[in-house]
MDAnalysis code that builds the backbone (N, CA, C; Angstrom):
import MDAnalysis as mda
import numpy as np

u = mda.Universe.empty(369, n_residues=123, atom_resindex=np.repeat(np.arange(123), 3), trajectory=True)
u.add_TopologyAttr("name", ["N", "CA", "C"] * 123)
u.add_TopologyAttr("resid", np.arange(1, 124))
u.add_TopologyAttr("resname", ["MET", "LYS", "ILE", "ILE", "PHE", "ASN", "ASP", "ALA", "THR", "GLU", "LEU", "VAL", "VAL", "GLN", "SER", "ALA", "SER", "ILE", "ARG", "ALA", "ASP", "GLY", "SER", "LEU", "LEU", "ILE", "LYS", "THR", "ILE", "SER", "ALA", "THR", "GLU", "GLU", "GLU", "LEU", "ARG", "THR", "MET", "PHE", "GLN", "ASP", "ALA", "PHE", "LYS", "THR", "LYS", "LYS", "LEU", "THR", "VAL", "THR", "GLU", "ARG", "GLU", "SER", "THR", "ILE", "ALA", "GLU", "TYR", "GLU", "ASN", "TYR", "THR", "ASN", "MET", "ASP", "ALA", "ILE", "VAL", "LYS", "TYR", "THR", "ALA", "GLY", "ILE", "THR", "GLY", "VAL", "ILE", "LEU", "TYR", "LYS", "VAL", "GLY", "GLU", "THR", "PRO", "ALA", "GLU", "LYS", "THR", "GLU", "ALA", "LEU", "ALA", "SER", "GLU", "ASN", "ALA", "GLU", "LEU", "LYS", "LYS", "THR", "VAL", "ASP", "MET", "LEU", "GLN", "GLU", "CYS", "ILE", "LEU", "GLU", "MET", "SER", "GLU", "LEU", "VAL", "TYR", "GLN"])
u.atoms.positions = np.array([
    [7.457, 7.513, 20.756],
    [7.971, 7.821, 19.421],
    [6.081, 8.977, 18.484],
    [6.687, 9.488, 17.808],
    [5.164, 10.291, 17.258],
    [5.865, 10.155, 16.152],
    [4.231, 10.314, 15.112],
    [3.940, 10.619, 13.772],
    [3.695, 11.763, 13.568],
    [4.250, 13.020, 12.836],
    [4.207, 14.395, 12.502],
    [3.590, 13.853, 11.166],
    [1.977, 14.522, 11.048],
    [1.149, 14.232, 9.944],
    [1.711, 15.561, 8.804],
    [1.565, 15.307, 7.521],
    [1.672, 16.456, 6.469],
    [1.169, 17.907, 7.145],
    [0.050, 17.993, 7.378],
    [-0.799, 19.435, 8.019],
    [0.125, 19.808, 9.861],
    [1.175, 19.209, 9.804],
    [2.041, 19.552, 11.354],
    [1.306, 18.847, 12.445],
    [-0.154, 18.348, 12.437],
    [-0.100, 17.735, 13.648],
    [0.482, 16.426, 14.133],
    [0.207, 15.750, 15.203],
    [1.171, 14.611, 16.062],
    [0.240, 13.805, 16.529],
    [0.690, 12.841, 16.602],
    [0.156, 11.455, 16.884],
    [1.250, 10.635, 17.614],
    [1.434, 10.335, 19.104],
    [2.065, 9.329, 19.542],
    [1.562, 7.856, 19.233],
    [2.746, 7.365, 18.970],
    [2.629, 5.678, 18.527],
    [3.640, 5.190, 19.104],
    [3.196, 3.535, 18.669],
    [3.975, 2.389, 19.416],
    [5.169, 2.074, 18.390],
    [4.493, 2.106, 17.258],
    [5.521, 1.625, 16.173],
    [4.845, 2.079, 14.997],
    [5.814, 1.861, 13.343],
    [5.279, 2.253, 12.413],
    [6.192, 1.477, 11.584],
    [6.020, 0.387, 10.611],
    [6.880, -0.459, 9.688],
    [6.030, -0.469, 8.312],
    [7.001, -0.798, 7.745],
    [6.481, -1.510, 6.511],
    [6.071, -3.062, 6.395],
    [5.086, -3.430, 6.165],
    [4.780, -5.239, 5.971],
    [5.417, -5.704, 4.953],
    [5.349, -7.010, 4.540],
    [5.774, -7.726, 3.584],
    [5.239, -7.222, 2.222],
    [3.947, -6.823, 2.646],
    [2.634, -6.769, 1.408],
    [2.951, -5.425, 1.222],
    [3.927, -4.527, 1.138],
    [3.895, -3.397, 0.974],
    [2.837, -2.092, 1.922],
    [2.499, -2.636, 2.614],
    [1.169, -1.568, 3.532],
    [2.104, -1.218, 4.858],
    [1.802, -0.034, 5.353],
    [2.395, 0.731, 6.492],
    [1.537, 0.505, 7.765],
    [1.991, -0.105, 8.462],
    [1.259, -0.358, 9.875],
    [1.608, 0.266, 10.821],
    [0.462, 0.962, 11.462],
    [1.073, 2.076, 12.861],
    [0.169, 1.693, 13.640],
    [0.835, 1.899, 14.698],
    [0.027, 1.014, 15.579],
    [0.318, 1.955, 17.125],
    [-1.137, 2.600, 17.792],
    [-0.985, 3.713, 18.710],
    [-1.910, 2.994, 19.614],
    [-1.920, 3.595, 20.951],
    [-3.172, 3.669, 22.306],
    [-3.638, 4.898, 22.390],
    [-2.852, 5.645, 21.531],
    [-3.630, 7.364, 21.985],
    [-4.531, 8.017, 21.476],
    [-5.009, 7.458, 20.637],
    [-6.875, 7.697, 20.044],
    [-7.451, 6.679, 19.666],
    [-9.018, 7.040, 19.580],
    [-9.939, 6.245, 19.748],
    [-10.012, 5.514, 18.030],
    [-10.734, 4.562, 18.120],
    [-11.052, 4.190, 16.706],
    [-11.289, 5.161, 15.649],
    [-12.802, 5.747, 15.864],
    [-13.243, 7.074, 15.097],
    [-12.168, 7.805, 15.085],
    [-11.259, 8.338, 16.117],
    [-10.228, 9.746, 15.716],
    [-9.232, 9.072, 14.570],
    [-9.070, 7.849, 14.956],
    [-7.741, 7.422, 13.692],
    [-8.458, 7.093, 12.509],
    [-9.750, 6.574, 12.569],
    [-10.565, 6.972, 10.999],
    [-10.522, 8.175, 10.131],
    [-10.765, 9.272, 11.433],
    [-10.954, 10.442, 10.825],
    [-9.342, 10.974, 10.225],
    [-8.112, 10.756, 10.955],
    [-6.977, 11.240, 11.268],
    [-6.628, 10.591, 9.558],
    [-6.706, 8.977, 9.656],
    [-5.958, 8.291, 8.438],
    [-6.991, 8.698, 7.032],
    [-7.821, 8.755, 7.205],
    [-8.237, 9.090, 5.593],
    [-8.841, 10.355, 5.241],
    [-7.766, 11.041, 5.453],
    [-7.454, 12.796, 5.052],
    [-5.919, 12.504, 4.499],
    [-6.598, 12.380, 3.034],
    [-5.349, 12.188, 1.832],
    [-4.288, 13.403, 2.041],
    [-4.985, 14.530, 2.625],
    [-3.412, 15.313, 2.404],
    [-3.217, 15.019, 3.798],
    [-3.166, 14.932, 4.932],
    [-2.914, 14.995, 6.198],
    [-1.877, 13.601, 6.080],
    [-2.418, 12.444, 5.157],
    [-1.165, 11.218, 5.544],
    [-0.054, 11.363, 3.621],
    [-0.975, 12.809, 3.280],
    [0.728, 12.266, 2.450],
    [2.253, 12.197, 2.700],
    [2.487, 12.884, 3.709],
    [3.613, 12.821, 4.094],
    [3.898, 12.525, 5.679],
    [4.398, 11.244, 6.431],
    [4.678, 11.134, 7.685],
    [5.256, 10.861, 8.070],
    [6.375, 11.458, 8.888],
    [7.562, 11.540, 9.372],
    [7.217, 11.243, 10.981],
    [8.233, 9.716, 11.350],
    [8.032, 9.050, 12.300],
    [9.290, 9.863, 13.002],
    [9.032, 10.232, 14.582],
    [10.076, 10.902, 15.361],
    [10.325, 10.053, 16.566],
    [11.790, 10.062, 17.063],
    [11.665, 10.024, 18.245],
    [12.579, 10.617, 18.918],
    [12.451, 11.091, 20.284],
    [13.265, 12.433, 21.069],
    [14.018, 13.049, 19.680],
    [13.162, 13.563, 19.136],
    [13.019, 14.926, 17.964],
    [14.051, 14.621, 17.027],
    [14.402, 12.872, 16.759],
    [15.576, 12.628, 15.918],
    [13.960, 11.927, 14.930],
    [14.271, 12.086, 13.390],
    [13.366, 11.377, 12.445],
    [14.246, 9.953, 11.913],
    [13.282, 9.286, 12.376],
    [13.823, 7.395, 12.270],
    [13.092, 7.424, 10.486],
    [11.923, 7.605, 10.206],
    [11.127, 7.373, 9.200],
    [10.515, 8.435, 8.496],
    [10.190, 8.319, 7.360],
    [9.687, 9.134, 6.602],
    [8.763, 8.283, 5.515],
    [7.624, 8.212, 5.626],
    [6.623, 7.744, 4.211],
    [5.996, 8.548, 3.781],
    [6.072, 8.307, 2.293],
    [5.072, 9.563, 1.550],
    [4.315, 8.347, 0.742],
    [2.969, 9.019, 0.528],
    [1.945, 8.855, -0.385],
    [1.050, 7.563, 0.088],
    [1.479, 7.146, 1.301],
    [0.512, 6.207, 1.966],
    [-0.707, 6.783, 1.941],
    [-2.090, 7.262, 1.701],
    [-2.802, 7.620, 1.516],
    [-4.540, 6.995, 1.877],
    [-4.217, 5.267, 1.352],
    [-5.410, 4.772, 1.367],
    [-5.492, 3.979, 2.354],
    [-6.347, 4.434, 3.215],
    [-6.422, 3.791, 4.422],
    [-7.192, 2.057, 4.188],
    [-6.631, 1.035, 4.379],
    [-7.207, 0.267, 4.467],
    [-8.003, -0.992, 5.475],
    [-7.311, -0.585, 6.670],
    [-8.374, -0.884, 7.925],
    [-7.759, -0.844, 9.018],
    [-8.329, -0.679, 10.116],
    [-8.220, -0.654, 11.528],
    [-8.200, -1.710, 12.301],
    [-7.306, -1.991, 12.846],
    [-7.014, -3.391, 13.605],
    [-6.993, -3.328, 14.860],
    [-7.713, -3.970, 15.600],
    [-7.239, -4.047, 17.205],
    [-6.394, -4.889, 17.798],
    [-5.876, -4.868, 18.542],
    [-4.711, -5.731, 19.275],
    [-4.767, -5.685, 20.928],
    [-4.538, -6.786, 21.508],
    [-4.363, -6.907, 23.096],
    [-3.984, -5.565, 23.356],
    [-3.948, -5.067, 24.929],
    [-3.763, -3.955, 25.559],
    [-4.300, -2.823, 24.897],
    [-5.240, -2.797, 24.322],
    [-5.652, -1.058, 23.891],
    [-4.633, -0.681, 22.831],
    [-4.196, -1.426, 22.025],
    [-3.081, -1.119, 21.008],
    [-4.169, -1.258, 19.883],
    [-4.208, -0.016, 19.148],
    [-4.964, -0.034, 17.722],
    [-4.223, 0.315, 16.845],
    [-4.305, -0.711, 15.260],
    [-3.224, -0.227, 14.397],
    [-4.103, 0.020, 12.808],
    [-3.314, 0.860, 12.239],
    [-3.628, 1.370, 11.323],
    [-3.177, 0.666, 9.871],
    [-3.759, 0.159, 8.895],
    [-2.840, -0.279, 7.851],
    [-3.211, 0.639, 6.437],
    [-2.123, 1.124, 6.223],
    [-2.524, 2.227, 5.272],
    [-1.733, 1.631, 4.030],
    [-1.768, 2.361, 2.403],
    [-1.403, 1.808, 1.442],
    [-0.876, 2.657, 0.703],
    [0.011, 2.733, -0.411],
    [-0.228, 3.747, -1.582],
    [-0.915, 3.587, -2.442],
    [-1.435, 4.716, -3.385],
    [-2.607, 4.631, -3.897],
    [-2.120, 3.422, -5.474],
    [-2.880, 2.217, -5.525],
    [-2.821, 1.464, -6.387],
    [-1.838, 0.544, -6.307],
    [-1.516, 0.187, -5.249],
    [-0.675, -0.667, -4.267],
    [-1.558, -1.419, -3.286],
    [-2.669, -1.656, -3.505],
    [-3.600, -2.606, -2.446],
    [-3.358, -3.726, -3.172],
    [-3.757, -5.069, -2.235],
    [-3.660, -6.350, -2.859],
    [-4.624, -6.388, -4.228],
    [-5.852, -6.068, -3.765],
    [-6.611, -5.987, -5.099],
    [-5.840, -5.204, -6.348],
    [-5.566, -4.395, -6.151],
    [-5.156, -3.081, -7.154],
    [-3.791, -4.048, -8.074],
    [-3.144, -4.464, -7.147],
    [-1.997, -5.375, -7.672],
    [-2.333, -6.556, -8.713],
    [-3.417, -7.509, -7.725],
    [-3.986, -8.523, -8.660],
    [-4.530, -8.185, -9.861],
    [-5.305, -7.129, -10.305],
    [-6.122, -6.757, -10.996],
    [-5.072, -6.369, -12.368],
    [-4.235, -5.872, -11.877],
    [-2.900, -5.192, -12.568],
    [-2.431, -6.289, -13.118],
    [-1.511, -7.160, -12.461],
    [-1.510, -8.212, -12.544],
    [-2.491, -9.633, -13.690],
    [-3.724, -9.462, -13.360],
    [-4.508, -10.417, -14.383],
    [-4.347, -9.667, -15.551],
    [-4.505, -8.041, -15.752],
    [-4.387, -7.535, -17.046],
    [-3.395, -7.623, -17.855],
    [-1.961, -7.521, -17.235],
    [-1.097, -8.176, -17.876],
    [-0.669, -9.396, -18.219],
    [-1.419, -10.197, -17.722],
    [-1.473, -11.963, -18.124],
    [-2.536, -11.836, -19.328],
    [-3.356, -11.072, -19.496],
    [-4.382, -11.185, -20.645],
    [-3.504, -10.935, -21.723],
    [-2.889, -9.818, -21.346],
    [-2.171, -9.232, -22.586],
    [-0.907, -10.077, -23.401],
    [-0.088, -10.590, -22.257],
    [0.685, -12.138, -22.759],
    [0.440, -12.839, -23.288],
    [-1.082, -13.281, -22.692],
    [-1.817, -14.397, -23.382],
    [-2.021, -14.277, -25.186],
    [-2.154, -12.720, -25.456],
    [-2.649, -12.343, -26.744],
    [-1.614, -12.749, -27.606],
    [0.028, -11.768, -26.881],
    [1.074, -12.315, -27.585],
    [1.115, -13.753, -27.649],
    [1.208, -14.423, -26.581],
    [1.439, -15.661, -26.935],
    [0.967, -16.293, -28.245],
    [-0.130, -16.295, -27.933],
    [-1.258, -16.540, -29.178],
    [-1.136, -16.225, -30.527],
    [-0.600, -15.079, -30.703],
    [-0.192, -14.493, -31.973],
    [0.872, -15.113, -32.538],
    [1.690, -15.219, -31.546],
    [3.225, -15.863, -31.860],
    [3.092, -17.416, -32.354],
    [1.817, -18.024, -31.697],
    [1.849, -19.210, -32.172],
    [1.022, -19.308, -33.763],
    [0.311, -18.421, -33.644],
    [-0.283, -18.788, -35.147],
    [0.891, -18.191, -36.188],
    [1.611, -17.509, -35.677],
    [3.030, -17.153, -36.406],
    [3.718, -17.937, -36.811],
    [3.860, -18.816, -36.056],
    [4.668, -20.524, -35.936],
    [3.755, -21.182, -36.985],
    [2.784, -21.577, -36.945],
    [2.054, -22.272, -37.372],
    [1.941, -21.974, -39.068],
    [1.602, -20.689, -39.450],
    [1.519, -20.314, -40.779],
    [3.200, -20.066, -41.068],
    [4.319, -20.358, -40.696],
    [5.671, -20.375, -40.902],
    [5.717, -21.664, -41.141],
    [5.503, -22.865, -40.053],
    [5.133, -24.100, -40.509],
    [4.520, -24.680, -42.119],
    [3.350, -24.069, -42.302],
    [2.559, -24.213, -43.478],
    [3.511, -24.073, -44.633],
    [4.095, -22.710, -44.663],
    [5.009, -22.096, -45.880],
    [6.245, -22.955, -46.289],
    [6.783, -23.656, -44.638],
    [7.826, -24.889, -44.817],
    [7.663, -26.092, -45.593],
    [6.661, -26.290, -45.475],
    [6.157, -27.312, -45.876],
    [5.113, -27.840, -46.925],
    [4.811, -26.754, -47.912],
    [4.105, -26.862, -48.746],
    [5.528, -26.886, -50.070],
])
């Protein structure tokens, strides 16, 4: 199995899959940690990743340009975790916090409206 990068370079891999948090995990034994860091930090190179096996396309991943971590497993396997820009856990948490703040403002405003309407009814 191999990955063909956007710039047509290739890397032999053991697996490539989307994890529950939306990240892309690629496992390989074909490159050193430093080589992987260089490859996967290049946004142009990782803009489109095509996974092939025996000349058949298994999967295509686009815009996974944000390298989050390099993980070492047993037996010399190294994993690379990639996210789409704006979809890292920290970025998602920040977006939810911002959305929550906006919802709180709306709820506060609605409560004030209800209080004003209640005062008008009881006058």
